[in-house]
C-alpha positions in Angstrom: -29.2 -45.5 55.3 -29.1 -49.0 53.7 -31.6 -50.0 51.0 -35.1 -50.7 52.3 -38.2 -52.3 50.8 -40.8 -49.8 49.6 -44.1 -50.8 51.2 -46.9 -52.1 48.9 -44.9 -52.1 45.7 -45.5 -55.9 45.2 -42.4 -56.0 43.0 -39.7 -55.8 45.7 -38.6 -52.3 44.7 -35.9 -50.9 46.9 -35.5 -47.3 48.0 -31.8 -46.5 47.3 -30.1 -43.6 49.0 -27.3 -41.5 47.6 -24.6 -43.8 48.9 -26.2 -46.9 47.3 -26.6 -45.0 44.0 -23.0 -43.8 44.1 -21.7 -47.3 44.7 -23.8 -48.8 42.0 -22.8 -46.1 39.5 -19.1 -46.5 40.3 -19.3 -50.3 39.9 -21.2 -49.9 36.6 -18.3 -47.7 35.3 -15.6 -50.1 36.6 -16.8 -53.4 38.1 -13.2 -54.2 39.1 -12.9 -51.4 41.7 -11.7 -52.6 45.1 -13.8 -51.9 48.2 -11.2 -49.5 49.4 -11.3 -47.6 46.0 -15.1 -47.5 46.3 -14.9 -46.2 49.8 -12.5 -43.4 48.7 -14.6 -42.6 45.7 -17.9 -42.5 47.5 -16.5 -40.9 50.7 -17.6 -43.6 53.2 -15.8 -46.1 55.4 -14.6 -49.4 54.0 -17.1 -51.2 56.4 -20.0 -49.2 55.0 -19.1 -50.2 51.4 -18.9 -53.9 52.5 -22.2 -53.7 54.3 -24.0 -51.8 51.6 -22.8 -54.1 48.8 -23.8 -57.1 50.9 -27.3 -55.7 51.3 -27.6 -54.8 47.6 -26.5 -58.3 46.6 -28.8 -60.0 49.3 -31.8 -57.9 48.1 -31.2 -58.8 44.4 -30.3 -55.2 43.3 -26.8 -56.4 42.3 -27.2 -59.7 40.7 -23.6 -60.4 39.7 -20.3 -59.1 38.4 -19.5 -59.9 34.8 -17.2 -58.8 32.0 -18.8 -56.9 29.2 -17.9 -58.3 25.8 -17.9 -56.7 22.4 -20.0 -59.0 20.3 -18.2 -58.0 17.0 -14.8 -58.9 18.5 -15.8 -62.4 19.5 -17.6 -63.5 16.3 -21.2 -62.4 16.6 -21.6 -60.7 13.2 -25.3 -59.9 13.3 -28.0 -59.0 15.9 -31.6 -59.9 15.1 -34.8 -58.9 16.7 -37.7 -61.3 16.2 -41.3 -60.8 16.9 -43.3 -63.9 17.6 -46.9 -64.8 17.6 -47.4 -67.8 19.8 -50.3 -70.3 20.0 -52.5 -69.5 22.9 -51.6 -71.6 26.0 -48.1 -72.3 24.8 -46.4 -69.0 25.5 -44.2 -70.0 28.5 -43.1 -73.3 27.0 -42.1 -71.8 23.7 -40.3 -68.9 25.4 -38.4 -71.2 27.7 -37.3 -73.4 24.7 -36.2 -70.4 22.6 -34.5 -68.8 25.6 -32.3 -71.9 26.0 -30.6 -71.3 22.7 -27.1 -69.8 23.3 -27.6 -67.2 20.5 -30.6 -65.7 22.4 -29.7 -63.0 24.9 -33.2 -61.6 25.7 -36.8 -62.8 25.5 -39.7 -60.4 26.4 -43.5 -60.7 26.7 -44.9 -57.7 24.9 -48.2 -56.1 24.1 -49.4 -55.5 20.6 -49.5 -57.7 17.5 -46.7 -59.9 18.7 -46.7 -62.0 21.9 -43.0 -62.1 22.4 -39.8 -60.3 21.2 -36.6 -62.3 21.0 -33.1 -60.7 20.7 -30.3 -62.9 19.4 -26.9 -62.8 17.9 -25.7 -64.9 15.1 -22.3 -65.5 13.6 -23.2 -65.2 9.9 -26.0 -65.6 7.3 -25.8 -69.4 7.6 -26.2 -69.2 11.3 -29.2 -66.8 10.9 -30.7 -69.3 8.4 -30.2 -72.1 11.0 -31.7 -70.0 13.8 -34.7 -69.1 11.6 -35.3 -72.7 10.5 -34.8 -74.4 13.9 -35.5 -72.1 16.8 -38.0 -69.9 15.2 -39.8 -72.8 13.7 -40.5 -74.3 17.1 -43.9 -75.9 17.5 -46.2 -73.3 19.0 -44.8 -70.4 17.0 -47.6 -69.4 14.6 -45.8 -66.4 13.0 -42.4 -64.7 13.2 -41.0 -61.5 11.9 -37.3 -61.2 11.8 -35.4 -57.8 11.7 -31.7 -57.7 11.1 -30.0 -54.9 13.0 -27.9 -52.8 10.6 -26.3 -50.5 13.2 -26.3 -50.5 17.0 -26.9 -46.9 18.1 -27.1 -47.7 21.8 -26.8 -50.9 23.8 -26.1 -50.9 27.5 -27.0 -52.9 30.5 -29.5 -51.8 33.1 -28.8 -48.4 34.6 -30.3 -46.6 37.6 -33.5 -44.7 36.9 -33.3 -41.0 37.7 -34.3 -39.9 41.2 
């Protein structure tokens, strides 16, 4: 059965069956698998794979196919996590401006003492200094707390929740 919208969720959550889950898991392991290989792996017809992937893409479950890069191998020497307190009424504008910096790979609204968490990668200490003095000094930021990541224990993209 193809993915269907769950009634009343308000967030567009889809009910994924076992075939959908197997297809997604296989693609997350190797995004270069052909549809024929996926069909063989999941045990369904080639047409089923094509239809299911089309529906998963159409419904926004699969949002794209990309290469996963190793940040260390391409020049990103440090990862930083920054907590921001933002002046009331300026949250969205400040977040959009900060998110537009190519060093930033995630921006979240959060609860607690900080209003937003920013995750970024920098090439070296000079780049961190520049990031701190330019991006994090944006008008509307009332306070920032920067944490330099010493060791990445786990970092993966979004995975399927357990059934």
